[in-house]
Each structure stands twice: as structure tokens, then as C-alpha cells.
N, C-alpha and C positions, 0 to 999 in steps of 0.2 A: 551579460545578464547575470544577476546574482543567483546564488544557489537558494533553494527553498529553505526557509528556516524550519519548516515542518516537513519531514520526509513524505514524498508522494510515491505511491505504488500503482501499477496498472496490471491487468491480467490478459495481455495479448496472447500469452501461451495457452490460456484456457486451463490453468491449474485448478484443481479442486480445492487445494489449500495452499496458502502462502504463509510461510513463517517469517515473522518480522521481529526485530529487536527493540521496538518502541511500542508504547501503548497509545500514543497520540500520533495520528498520521492522516493523510488524505488518500482516498481511493479515487482514481480517475476512470476506472473500468477498463478502458483501452487507451492506447496512445492517441493523442489528437491527430486528426480531426474526428476520430470515431469514439471519443470519450463521452462519458455521461457527466452530469453535473458533478463537480469535484466535491466530494462529501467528506467532512471532517469526522473521523472516528476516534473515540476515546474509550478504551477498554475499561478504564477505571480499575477496580479490583479484580476484574475477570481476566482469564487467560486466553480468551478468544472473542472474536466479534465477526458478524456477518454484515457485509455491505448491503444496505437496503435497496440499492439500484441494481447491482449485478450479481448479488448473492455469493460473491467470493468470500470464502471463510479465511480469516486471518488468525493465526495462532502466535502468541507471544513466546519468544525464545530470547531471553535477556542477552545471551552471549553474542548475538548478531549486531548489537548496536543499531545504527540507523540503516542497516542493510536487510536483505531478504534472501530467502531460499524459496524459489529459484532466483538467482541474482539478476536475471534479465527482467524481472518485474519491478526493478527500481526505475523511477522516472527522474531523469536529470535534465536540467536546462541545456539547450544547445549552446555550444561555445562560440 
């Protein structure tokens, strides 16, 4: 299966804030099968965004690239 062209993040750990290095991404809420509808989030000129489904707060940190802190919040396709 191909990698996502847009990074996907989940919040299984229940983090209050997830730092991400991209301003356009998908939030899945939790890992499947407990995910919410995958929502596209575009921060635009803002430095943070809140998912309308799970209320996870995402904060932009450019140095992370397509990754996150905590790193376990990155969602990857199964190999």
C-alpha cells in the first residue's frame, strides 16, 4: 500500500497538544477501527488548529517536517 501523500495523525495517546511540521494534514482521531471521519485540516496562516471532531489541538513546528511530537501520533500504512 502506498504512503499517504498528506500526513495523517491520530491521538490514541490522548495528548492535549500534538506538534506537527506541516500545515495541511488529516486527523483520524484514533487509529482504525476507532477513528472518526478523517478530517482535512489546513492551518493556513495560523500556527495552530483544533480538530472539529476530537478537539485535538495541533501546533505547527516547521522543524518537524511531516512528523509529530509525540511521534507515536503519526499514522502510517501497514506494510
